[in-house]
N, CA, C and O atoms as a Maestro MAE file, in Angstrom:
{
 s_m_m2io_version
 :::
 2.0.0
}

f_m_ct {
 s_m_title
 :::
 protein
 m_atom[240] {
  # First column is atom index #
  i_m_mmod_type
  r_m_x_coord
  r_m_y_coord
  r_m_z_coord
  i_m_residue_number
  s_m_chain_name
  s_m_pdb_residue_name
  s_m_pdb_atom_name
  i_m_atomic_number
  :::
  1 25 -16.892 1.373 -0.427 1 A "UNK " " N  " 7
  2 3 -16.020 0.312 0.042 1 A "UNK " " CA " 6
  3 2 -15.934 0.159 1.334 1 A "UNK " " C  " 6
  4 15 -15.404 1.103 1.920 1 A "UNK " " O  " 8
  5 25 -16.300 -0.767 2.004 2 A "UNK " " N  " 7
  6 3 -16.221 -0.782 3.425 2 A "UNK " " CA " 6
  7 2 -14.971 -0.707 3.944 2 A "UNK " " C  " 6
  8 15 -13.971 -0.623 3.230 2 A "UNK " " O  " 8
  9 25 -14.939 -0.736 5.405 3 A "UNK " " N  " 7
  10 3 -13.632 -0.575 5.958 3 A "UNK " " CA " 6
  11 2 -12.973 -1.840 6.328 3 A "UNK " " C  " 6
  12 15 -11.801 -1.788 6.702 3 A "UNK " " O  " 8
  13 25 -13.667 -3.116 6.260 4 A "UNK " " N  " 7
  14 3 -13.052 -4.211 6.311 4 A "UNK " " CA " 6
  15 2 -12.329 -4.534 4.704 4 A "UNK " " C  " 6
  16 15 -11.205 -5.018 4.568 4 A "UNK " " O  " 8
  17 25 -12.968 -4.265 3.909 5 A "UNK " " N  " 7
  18 3 -12.229 -4.354 2.425 5 A "UNK " " CA " 6
  19 2 -11.179 -3.511 2.464 5 A "UNK " " C  " 6
  20 15 -10.120 -3.890 1.962 5 A "UNK " " O  " 8
  21 25 -11.259 -2.399 2.979 6 A "UNK " " N  " 7
  22 3 -9.947 -1.194 2.628 6 A "UNK " " CA " 6
  23 2 -9.013 -2.074 3.625 6 A "UNK " " C  " 6
  24 15 -7.972 -2.465 3.098 6 A "UNK " " O  " 8
  25 25 -9.193 -2.408 4.830 7 A "UNK " " N  " 7
  26 3 -7.994 -3.043 5.662 7 A "UNK " " CA " 6
  27 2 -7.357 -4.257 5.081 7 A "UNK " " C  " 6
  28 15 -6.135 -4.396 5.114 7 A "UNK " " O  " 8
  29 25 -8.266 -5.267 4.474 8 A "UNK " " N  " 7
  30 3 -7.852 -6.478 3.699 8 A "UNK " " CA " 6
  31 2 -6.927 -6.044 2.827 8 A "UNK " " C  " 6
  32 15 -5.783 -6.496 2.781 8 A "UNK " " O  " 8
  33 25 -7.486 -4.919 1.906 9 A "UNK " " N  " 7
  34 3 -6.410 -4.419 0.630 9 A "UNK " " CA " 6
  35 2 -4.992 -3.810 1.203 9 A "UNK " " C  " 6
  36 15 -3.952 -3.935 0.557 9 A "UNK " " O  " 8
  37 25 -5.042 -3.171 2.411 10 A "UNK " " N  " 7
  38 3 -4.345 -2.592 3.130 10 A "UNK " " CA " 6
  39 2 -3.040 -3.520 3.149 10 A "UNK " " C  " 6
  40 15 -1.944 -3.446 2.594 10 A "UNK " " O  " 8
  41 25 -3.727 -4.558 4.163 11 A "UNK " " N  " 7
  42 3 -2.663 -6.007 4.442 11 A "UNK " " CA " 6
  43 2 -2.067 -6.468 2.910 11 A "UNK " " C  " 6
  44 15 -0.885 -6.802 2.823 11 A "UNK " " O  " 8
  45 25 -2.800 -6.467 1.910 12 A "UNK " " N  " 7
  46 3 -2.283 -7.080 0.808 12 A "UNK " " CA " 6
  47 2 -1.045 -6.024 0.222 12 A "UNK " " C  " 6
  48 15 0.010 -6.409 -0.282 12 A "UNK " " O  " 8
  49 25 -1.410 -4.778 0.399 13 A "UNK " " N  " 7
  50 3 -0.297 -4.016 -0.173 13 A "UNK " " CA " 6
  51 2 0.991 -4.013 0.750 13 A "UNK " " C  " 6
  52 15 2.108 -3.844 0.262 13 A "UNK " " O  " 8
  53 25 0.789 -4.206 2.092 14 A "UNK " " N  " 7
  54 3 1.953 -4.462 2.867 14 A "UNK " " CA " 6
  55 2 2.785 -5.461 2.931 14 A "UNK " " C  " 6
  56 15 3.978 -5.342 3.209 14 A "UNK " " O  " 8
  57 25 2.083 -6.737 2.622 15 A "UNK " " N  " 7
  58 3 2.784 -7.912 2.160 15 A "UNK " " CA " 6
  59 2 3.461 -7.722 0.715 15 A "UNK " " C  " 6
  60 15 4.591 -8.161 0.501 15 A "UNK " " O  " 8
  61 25 2.730 -7.059 -0.249 16 A "UNK " " N  " 7
  62 3 3.428 -6.786 -1.425 16 A "UNK " " CA " 6
  63 2 4.547 -5.980 -1.252 16 A "UNK " " C  " 6
  64 15 5.540 -6.228 -1.937 16 A "UNK " " O  " 8
  65 25 4.569 -4.936 -0.354 17 A "UNK " " N  " 7
  66 3 5.977 -4.322 -0.178 17 A "UNK " " CA " 6
  67 2 7.150 -4.927 0.478 17 A "UNK " " C  " 6
  68 15 8.257 -4.392 0.529 17 A "UNK " " O  " 8
  69 25 6.806 -6.206 1.035 18 A "UNK " " N  " 7
  70 3 7.840 -6.978 1.395 18 A "UNK " " CA " 6
  71 2 8.287 -8.079 0.332 18 A "UNK " " C  " 6
  72 15 9.435 -8.462 0.105 18 A "UNK " " O  " 8
  73 25 7.168 -8.468 -0.228 19 A "UNK " " N  " 7
  74 3 7.390 -9.530 -1.221 19 A "UNK " " CA " 6
  75 2 7.924 -8.857 -2.768 19 A "UNK " " C  " 6
  76 15 8.776 -9.424 -3.452 19 A "UNK " " O  " 8
  77 25 7.392 -7.815 -3.088 20 A "UNK " " N  " 7
  78 3 7.900 -7.304 -4.618 20 A "UNK " " CA " 6
  79 2 9.286 -7.035 -4.735 20 A "UNK " " C  " 6
  80 15 9.936 -7.440 -5.699 20 A "UNK " " O  " 8
  81 25 9.847 -6.281 -3.676 21 A "UNK " " N  " 7
  82 3 11.395 -5.784 -3.775 21 A "UNK " " CA " 6
  83 2 12.030 -6.898 -3.826 21 A "UNK " " C  " 6
  84 15 12.955 -6.762 -4.627 21 A "UNK " " O  " 8
  85 25 12.006 -8.377 -3.194 22 A "UNK " " N  " 7
  86 3 12.843 -9.268 -3.094 22 A "UNK " " CA " 6
  87 2 12.795 -10.279 -4.184 22 A "UNK " " C  " 6
  88 15 13.731 -10.617 -4.910 22 A "UNK " " O  " 8
  89 25 11.382 -10.779 -4.194 23 A "UNK " " N  " 7
  90 3 11.284 -11.717 -5.292 23 A "UNK " " CA " 6
  91 2 10.959 -11.191 -6.740 23 A "UNK " " C  " 6
  92 15 11.145 -11.947 -7.694 23 A "UNK " " O  " 8
  93 25 10.504 -9.984 -6.920 24 A "UNK " " N  " 7
  94 3 10.113 -9.726 -8.356 24 A "UNK " " CA " 6
  95 2 11.104 -8.806 -8.973 24 A "UNK " " C  " 6
  96 15 11.415 -9.074 -10.134 24 A "UNK " " O  " 8
  97 25 11.718 -7.657 -8.353 25 A "UNK " " N  " 7
  98 3 12.325 -6.672 -9.025 25 A "UNK " " CA " 6
  99 2 13.693 -6.681 -8.331 25 A "UNK " " C  " 6
  100 15 14.444 -5.743 -8.596 25 A "UNK " " O  " 8
  101 25 14.155 -7.734 -7.378 26 A "UNK " " N  " 7
  102 3 15.183 -7.895 -6.966 26 A "UNK " " CA " 6
  103 2 16.390 -7.906 -7.833 26 A "UNK " " C  " 6
  104 15 17.447 -7.331 -7.576 26 A "UNK " " O  " 8
  105 25 16.141 -8.578 -8.828 27 A "UNK " " N  " 7
  106 3 17.655 -8.737 -9.888 27 A "UNK " " CA " 6
  107 2 17.399 -7.324 -10.927 27 A "UNK " " C  " 6
  108 15 18.282 -7.068 -11.746 27 A "UNK " " O  " 8
  109 25 16.618 -6.761 -10.878 28 A "UNK " " N  " 7
  110 3 16.745 -5.679 -11.936 28 A "UNK " " CA " 6
  111 2 17.515 -4.440 -11.367 28 A "UNK " " C  " 6
  112 15 17.274 -3.905 -10.285 28 A "UNK " " O  " 8
  113 25 18.384 -4.106 -12.175 29 A "UNK " " N  " 7
  114 3 19.577 -3.035 -11.919 29 A "UNK " " CA " 6
  115 2 18.970 -1.736 -11.966 29 A "UNK " " C  " 6
  116 15 19.390 -0.879 -11.188 29 A "UNK " " O  " 8
  117 25 18.065 -1.473 -12.748 30 A "UNK " " N  " 7
  118 3 17.253 -0.055 -13.011 30 A "UNK " " CA " 6
  119 2 16.639 0.520 -11.640 30 A "UNK " " C  " 6
  120 15 16.039 -0.268 -10.909 30 A "UNK " " O  " 8
  121 25 16.745 1.607 -11.341 31 A "UNK " " N  " 7
  122 3 16.378 2.195 -10.132 31 A "UNK " " CA " 6
  123 2 14.660 2.681 -10.273 31 A "UNK " " C  " 6
  124 15 13.901 2.749 -9.306 31 A "UNK " " O  " 8
  125 25 14.364 2.917 -11.373 32 A "UNK " " N  " 7
  126 3 12.976 3.412 -11.927 32 A "UNK " " CA " 6
  127 2 11.945 2.375 -11.718 32 A "UNK " " C  " 6
  128 15 10.755 2.670 -11.820 32 A "UNK " " O  " 8
  129 25 12.323 1.204 -11.439 33 A "UNK " " N  " 7
  130 3 11.350 -0.006 -11.175 33 A "UNK " " CA " 6
  131 2 10.949 0.088 -9.961 33 A "UNK " " C  " 6
  132 15 9.765 0.119 -9.623 33 A "UNK " " O  " 8
  133 25 12.100 0.150 -9.072 34 A "UNK " " N  " 7
  134 3 11.625 0.053 -7.597 34 A "UNK " " CA " 6
  135 2 11.075 1.462 -7.272 34 A "UNK " " C  " 6
  136 15 10.357 1.452 -6.272 34 A "UNK " " O  " 8
  137 25 11.204 2.500 -7.775 35 A "UNK " " N  " 7
  138 3 11.010 4.031 -7.781 35 A "UNK " " CA " 6
  139 2 9.240 3.726 -7.959 35 A "UNK " " C  " 6
  140 15 8.392 3.856 -7.076 35 A "UNK " " O  " 8
  141 25 9.098 3.430 -8.927 36 A "UNK " " N  " 7
  142 3 7.791 3.471 -9.316 36 A "UNK " " CA " 6
  143 2 6.705 2.493 -8.454 36 A "UNK " " C  " 6
  144 15 5.561 2.889 -8.231 36 A "UNK " " O  " 8
  145 25 7.091 1.452 -8.091 37 A "UNK " " N  " 7
  146 3 6.641 0.450 -7.372 37 A "UNK " " CA " 6
  147 2 6.444 1.399 -6.069 37 A "UNK " " C  " 6
  148 15 5.302 1.648 -5.684 37 A "UNK " " O  " 8
  149 25 7.540 1.907 -5.420 38 A "UNK " " N  " 7
  150 3 7.075 2.538 -4.235 38 A "UNK " " CA " 6
  151 2 6.350 3.506 -4.305 38 A "UNK " " C  " 6
  152 15 5.492 3.553 -3.424 38 A "UNK " " O  " 8
  153 25 6.360 4.388 -5.093 39 A "UNK " " N  " 7
  154 3 5.465 5.286 -5.400 39 A "UNK " " CA " 6
  155 2 3.969 4.986 -5.203 39 A "UNK " " C  " 6
  156 15 3.314 5.396 -4.245 39 A "UNK " " O  " 8
  157 25 3.439 4.138 -6.328 40 A "UNK " " N  " 7
  158 3 2.340 3.586 -6.434 40 A "UNK " " CA " 6
  159 2 2.035 2.929 -5.025 40 A "UNK " " C  " 6
  160 15 0.941 3.306 -4.605 40 A "UNK " " O  " 8
  161 25 2.681 2.065 -4.185 41 A "UNK " " N  " 7
  162 3 2.517 1.478 -2.988 41 A "UNK " " CA " 6
  163 2 1.784 2.518 -2.129 41 A "UNK " " C  " 6
  164 15 0.640 2.430 -1.684 41 A "UNK " " O  " 8
  165 25 2.898 3.784 -1.944 42 A "UNK " " N  " 7
  166 3 2.809 5.005 -0.784 42 A "UNK " " CA " 6
  167 2 1.369 5.364 -1.282 42 A "UNK " " C  " 6
  168 15 0.464 5.282 -0.452 42 A "UNK " " O  " 8
  169 25 1.107 5.709 -2.412 43 A "UNK " " N  " 7
  170 3 -0.118 6.358 -2.992 43 A "UNK " " CA " 6
  171 2 -1.545 5.211 -2.384 43 A "UNK " " C  " 6
  172 15 -2.477 5.667 -1.722 43 A "UNK " " O  " 8
  173 25 -1.478 4.220 -2.643 44 A "UNK " " N  " 7
  174 3 -2.462 2.858 -2.244 44 A "UNK " " CA " 6
  175 2 -2.312 2.951 -0.688 44 A "UNK " " C  " 6
  176 15 -3.295 2.706 0.012 44 A "UNK " " O  " 8
  177 25 -1.381 3.220 -0.250 45 A "UNK " " N  " 7
  178 3 -1.513 3.114 1.201 45 A "UNK " " CA " 6
  179 2 -2.267 4.306 1.933 45 A "UNK " " C  " 6
  180 15 -3.112 4.225 2.825 45 A "UNK " " O  " 8
  181 25 -1.785 5.334 1.376 46 A "UNK " " N  " 7
  182 3 -2.682 6.632 1.878 46 A "UNK " " CA " 6
  183 2 -4.198 6.617 1.343 46 A "UNK " " C  " 6
  184 15 -5.172 6.944 2.022 46 A "UNK " " O  " 8
  185 25 -4.222 6.283 0.319 47 A "UNK " " N  " 7
  186 3 -5.834 6.200 -0.224 47 A "UNK " " CA " 6
  187 2 -6.460 5.179 0.544 47 A "UNK " " C  " 6
  188 15 -7.633 5.403 0.845 47 A "UNK " " O  " 8
  189 25 -5.867 3.926 0.998 48 A "UNK " " N  " 7
  190 3 -6.657 2.993 1.931 48 A "UNK " " CA " 6
  191 2 -6.858 3.278 3.105 48 A "UNK " " C  " 6
  192 15 -7.851 2.914 3.735 48 A "UNK " " O  " 8
  193 25 -5.755 4.104 3.636 49 A "UNK " " N  " 7
  194 3 -5.990 4.697 4.943 49 A "UNK " " CA " 6
  195 2 -7.081 5.678 5.187 49 A "UNK " " C  " 6
  196 15 -7.700 5.858 6.235 49 A "UNK " " O  " 8
  197 25 -7.196 6.216 4.168 50 A "UNK " " N  " 7
  198 3 -8.306 7.577 4.043 50 A "UNK " " CA " 6
  199 2 -9.420 6.979 4.294 50 A "UNK " " C  " 6
  200 15 -10.141 7.310 5.235 50 A "UNK " " O  " 8
  201 25 -9.786 5.688 3.188 51 A "UNK " " N  " 7
  202 3 -10.700 4.936 3.307 51 A "UNK " " CA " 6
  203 2 -11.117 4.236 4.631 51 A "UNK " " C  " 6
  204 15 -12.222 4.387 5.150 51 A "UNK " " O  " 8
  205 25 -10.353 3.638 5.009 52 A "UNK " " N  " 7
  206 3 -10.420 2.837 6.456 52 A "UNK " " CA " 6
  207 2 -10.757 3.670 7.365 52 A "UNK " " C  " 6
  208 15 -11.643 3.275 8.123 52 A "UNK " " O  " 8
  209 25 -10.192 5.059 7.600 53 A "UNK " " N  " 7
  210 3 -10.539 5.630 8.848 53 A "UNK " " CA " 6
  211 2 -11.388 6.817 8.536 53 A "UNK " " C  " 6
  212 15 -11.353 7.785 9.295 53 A "UNK " " O  " 8
  213 25 -12.229 6.816 7.366 54 A "UNK " " N  " 7
  214 3 -13.317 7.856 7.248 54 A "UNK " " CA " 6
  215 2 -14.348 7.974 8.211 54 A "UNK " " C  " 6
  216 15 -14.924 9.009 8.547 54 A "UNK " " O  " 8
  217 25 -14.536 6.776 8.639 55 A "UNK " " N  " 7
  218 3 -16.047 6.638 9.621 55 A "UNK " " CA " 6
  219 2 -15.407 7.151 11.168 55 A "UNK " " C  " 6
  220 15 -16.215 7.245 12.091 55 A "UNK " " O  " 8
  221 25 -14.235 7.413 11.375 56 A "UNK " " N  " 7
  222 3 -13.718 7.374 12.735 56 A "UNK " " CA " 6
  223 2 -14.197 8.924 13.009 56 A "UNK " " C  " 6
  224 15 -13.966 9.843 12.223 56 A "UNK " " O  " 8
  225 25 -14.898 9.063 14.246 57 A "UNK " " N  " 7
  226 3 -14.860 10.333 14.917 57 A "UNK " " CA " 6
  227 2 -14.231 10.863 15.837 57 A "UNK " " C  " 6
  228 15 -13.685 10.037 16.570 57 A "UNK " " O  " 8
  229 25 -14.029 12.238 16.192 58 A "UNK " " N  " 7
  230 3 -13.298 12.758 17.294 58 A "UNK " " CA " 6
  231 2 -13.956 12.824 18.383 58 A "UNK " " C  " 6
  232 15 -15.173 12.706 18.237 58 A "UNK " " O  " 8
  233 25 -13.517 12.999 19.613 59 A "UNK " " N  " 7
  234 3 -14.067 13.198 20.882 59 A "UNK " " CA " 6
  235 2 -14.486 14.879 20.783 59 A "UNK " " C  " 6
  236 15 -13.610 15.744 20.775 59 A "UNK " " O  " 8
  237 25 -15.726 15.149 20.721 60 A "UNK " " N  " 7
  238 3 -16.148 16.814 20.594 60 A "UNK " " CA " 6
  239 2 -16.862 16.897 22.326 60 A "UNK " " C  " 6
  240 15 -17.331 17.953 22.751 60 A "UNK " " O  " 8
  :::
 }
 m_bond[239] {
  # First column is bond index #
  i_m_from
  i_m_to
  i_m_order
  :::
  1 1 2 1
  2 2 3 1
  3 3 4 2
  4 3 5 1
  5 5 6 1
  6 6 7 1
  7 7 8 2
  8 7 9 1
  9 9 10 1
  10 10 11 1
  11 11 12 2
  12 11 13 1
  13 13 14 1
  14 14 15 1
  15 15 16 2
  16 15 17 1
  17 17 18 1
  18 18 19 1
  19 19 20 2
  20 19 21 1
  21 21 22 1
  22 22 23 1
  23 23 24 2
  24 23 25 1
  25 25 26 1
  26 26 27 1
  27 27 28 2
  28 27 29 1
  29 29 30 1
  30 30 31 1
  31 31 32 2
  32 31 33 1
  33 33 34 1
  34 34 35 1
  35 35 36 2
  36 35 37 1
  37 37 38 1
  38 38 39 1
  39 39 40 2
  40 39 41 1
  41 41 42 1
  42 42 43 1
  43 43 44 2
  44 43 45 1
  45 45 46 1
  46 46 47 1
  47 47 48 2
  48 47 49 1
  49 49 50 1
  50 50 51 1
  51 51 52 2
  52 51 53 1
  53 53 54 1
  54 54 55 1
  55 55 56 2
  56 55 57 1
  57 57 58 1
  58 58 59 1
  59 59 60 2
  60 59 61 1
  61 61 62 1
  62 62 63 1
  63 63 64 2
  64 63 65 1
  65 65 66 1
  66 66 67 1
  67 67 68 2
  68 67 69 1
  69 69 70 1
  70 70 71 1
  71 71 72 2
  72 71 73 1
  73 73 74 1
  74 74 75 1
  75 75 76 2
  76 75 77 1
  77 77 78 1
  78 78 79 1
  79 79 80 2
  80 79 81 1
  81 81 82 1
  82 82 83 1
  83 83 84 2
  84 83 85 1
  85 85 86 1
  86 86 87 1
  87 87 88 2
  88 87 89 1
  89 89 90 1
  90 90 91 1
  91 91 92 2
  92 91 93 1
  93 93 94 1
  94 94 95 1
  95 95 96 2
  96 95 97 1
  97 97 98 1
  98 98 99 1
  99 99 100 2
  100 99 101 1
  101 101 102 1
  102 102 103 1
  103 103 104 2
  104 103 105 1
  105 105 106 1
  106 106 107 1
  107 107 108 2
  108 107 109 1
  109 109 110 1
  110 110 111 1
  111 111 112 2
  112 111 113 1
  113 113 114 1
  114 114 115 1
  115 115 116 2
  116 115 117 1
  117 117 118 1
  118 118 119 1
  119 119 120 2
  120 119 121 1
  121 121 122 1
  122 122 123 1
  123 123 124 2
  124 123 125 1
  125 125 126 1
  126 126 127 1
  127 127 128 2
  128 127 129 1
  129 129 130 1
  130 130 131 1
  131 131 132 2
  132 131 133 1
  133 133 134 1
  134 134 135 1
  135 135 136 2
  136 135 137 1
  137 137 138 1
  138 138 139 1
  139 139 140 2
  140 139 141 1
  141 141 142 1
  142 142 143 1
  143 143 144 2
  144 143 145 1
  145 145 146 1
  146 146 147 1
  147 147 148 2
  148 147 149 1
  149 149 150 1
  150 150 151 1
  151 151 152 2
  152 151 153 1
  153 153 154 1
  154 154 155 1
  155 155 156 2
  156 155 157 1
  157 157 158 1
  158 158 159 1
  159 159 160 2
  160 159 161 1
  161 161 162 1
  162 162 163 1
  163 163 164 2
  164 163 165 1
  165 165 166 1
  166 166 167 1
  167 167 168 2
  168 167 169 1
  169 169 170 1
  170 170 171 1
  171 171 172 2
  172 171 173 1
  173 173 174 1
  174 174 175 1
  175 175 176 2
  176 175 177 1
  177 177 178 1
  178 178 179 1
  179 179 180 2
  180 179 181 1
  181 181 182 1
  182 182 183 1
  183 183 184 2
  184 183 185 1
  185 185 186 1
  186 186 187 1
  187 187 188 2
  188 187 189 1
  189 189 190 1
  190 190 191 1
  191 191 192 2
  192 191 193 1
  193 193 194 1
  194 194 195 1
  195 195 196 2
  196 195 197 1
  197 197 198 1
  198 198 199 1
  199 199 200 2
  200 199 201 1
  201 201 202 1
  202 202 203 1
  203 203 204 2
  204 203 205 1
  205 205 206 1
  206 206 207 1
  207 207 208 2
  208 207 209 1
  209 209 210 1
  210 210 211 1
  211 211 212 2
  212 211 213 1
  213 213 214 1
  214 214 215 1
  215 215 216 2
  216 215 217 1
  217 217 218 1
  218 218 219 1
  219 219 220 2
  220 219 221 1
  221 221 222 1
  222 222 223 1
  223 223 224 2
  224 223 225 1
  225 225 226 1
  226 226 227 1
  227 227 228 2
  228 227 229 1
  229 229 230 1
  230 230 231 1
  231 231 232 2
  232 231 233 1
  233 233 234 1
  234 234 235 1
  235 235 236 2
  236 235 237 1
  237 237 238 1
  238 238 239 1
  239 239 240 2
  :::
 }
}
């Protein structure tokens, strides 16, 4: 996966983090739906950041 693809997917996850809680699961009273969403979104952000930043080199 290229850096640009990872950044585009990361942007989509960030947009979903705003849209899903208000539009999709806003009327659901159970807590486990939002817990599952935020857990999966967090894992996705961590993984996509790792892919996007894999090519960076430190100043040695």
